[in-house]
C-alpha positions, 0 to 999 in steps of 0.5 A: 500500500502506498501512503501519501506524505500528508497521511504519514503522521496519521498512519503512524498514529494508527500504528501506535494505537494498534500497538497499544491495543495489542499490548493491552489485550496481551496483558489481560490474555493471562491476568495471573502472569500480568499481576505477578510481573507487576507485583515483582516490578513494584516490589523491586522498585520499592526495595530499590528506593528504600535501599537508596534512601537508606544508603543516602541517609547513612552517608549523611549521618556519617558525614554529619557525625564526622563533621560534628565530632572532628572538623566542624562545618567551618574552621577558623585558623591563623594564617599559615597554620594549614601549611605548617600546623604547629602549636606556636601557630595557633590563635592567640585569644581563642576565647574572644574569637569564640564569642565573636563566632558564636554571635554569628546567626546560624552558628549552633556551637563553637569549640577551641581545638589545638592539633599537632600531628607530631607532639613529644614532650616530657613532664613529671608524673606529679604535674598538676592536672595529670591523672592516671587511671590504672588497671587493677594491680596483678602484684601480690606483695603479701603472698608467699614467694613460693606460691607466686614467684613471679607476681610478687616480683615482676608486675608493671603497671599500665594506665590510661592518662588524662591531661586535665588542663595540663600546662606543658612548659616550652622547655619540656617540649621536644616536637611541636608539629615538626612532622618532617622531624618526627617522620625521620625518627625511623631513619636514625636507628631508633626503631632497630635498637628498640626491636633489638632490645625487644628480641633479646628480652623475648629470647630470654623469655623463650629460653625460660619457657623452654626450660620450664616446659622441659622440667614440667614434662620430666616432673610428670614423666611425660615423654610422649611424641606430642609433648616432645614435638611441642618442646621442639617447637619452643626450642625453635622459637628461641633459636630463631630469635637468637639467630635474629639477634646474632645476625643483626649484630654481625651485619650492624654498622659503626655510627661513631664514638664506639657505638654499634647499631644493629642491622634491622633486616633480620629483626623486622620479622620479629615484630610480627612473629613474637606477637603470635609466638607468645600466645602459643608458648602459653598454650604449650605450657598449659597443654603439657601442665594440664590438670597439674597446674591446678593440683599444686599445694601452697606453702602453707599446706606444705608446712601443715604437719597433718597434711604434709605426709598426705601431700608427699604420698599423693602429689609427688612427681615422677623419677624421684621428684618430691612433692614440694619440688613438683608444687614449686615447679607447677606454681611457677608455671601457673604464675607464668601462664594462668595468673592475672599477671600472666593474662596481662603479659600475653596481652602485652606481647600480642600488641606491644609493637602493634598487632602482628597483622599490621607489622606484616603489612608494614614490613611488606610495604617498607620492603621496596627493593624486591629486585632479588626476589623478582630476579629469581622469578624472572630467571625461571620464566626466562628458562621456560621461554628459552626451552620453548624456543629450542623445542620449536627449532 
């Protein structure tokens, strides 16, 4: 059929109308199908609108919370403070400025804040306004040393410090916003020396744990393969720590005036390894000690004339180990792994140098020279390509 050009709009309208009638008929040819489809579309649209609204509301709440608690909607700073954030560059009369800003219509709250992203100072612990919120003490100064051989001697306090309007004299201020100086601290050898001290301390503790575990196993006559494996594991920890200390000294450097700094490469892995080793050390001692850690008479019970014969008969050790020697050994072990002091110590070891995970991440990111490792991979890849070329020839 040929249609004149003037009739084209009317023909298009008729076709559109026909299409709509066909679509409408098709919709109601199967009403159940149509209702199910409409319901699914409506439900999906509702969920989508709800999720978008929830997401935007959550973003708005997070932004408002961050702005209210940290930066504020508006900051007033001294000229040049943003580029060089030192305390010396803070505003002088903050009180008067607060009053002026508070008078501005629409301002709900004003707060004075001082930020210094590199701050170091030293003041006496009895400085006015300095408050220490200490944890419960794990020390047992009044107990028998026999019963608590570690808790009576080695507890060290931990505290949360509050600076309640404390004045820091300028002569006691080491760093005040000098971020470049602060960031250069790790290049001075401080980090390596600190990790060296930590590893030597850990080595002593690991050797002590190995000695304690072997004595415990001997006292109860435990020479099973499982126990010997755990004793070997403790020994391995100590020997790896010893190797790190010796290697850091061998590859260290003389910095002048007879001072020798250790090499940090062999020490860096210890920061993450020690955080995972010491919880395992405690677990091994508990597994070897088992119920014996709790079946340990006290000094008072050992000195009781009526109880002592029974203790000697039923609570002695293996291979001639007497009851008092066994009790002393397992009380020492309990004070090392199960007492309040022990719980504090294992928590300390887990997070003393930050977590193991963070140390692994930092160690990888600081290891920027990966040329040797990459060269090994490239050598194998090159050998494979060469073998393929020879095969093709």
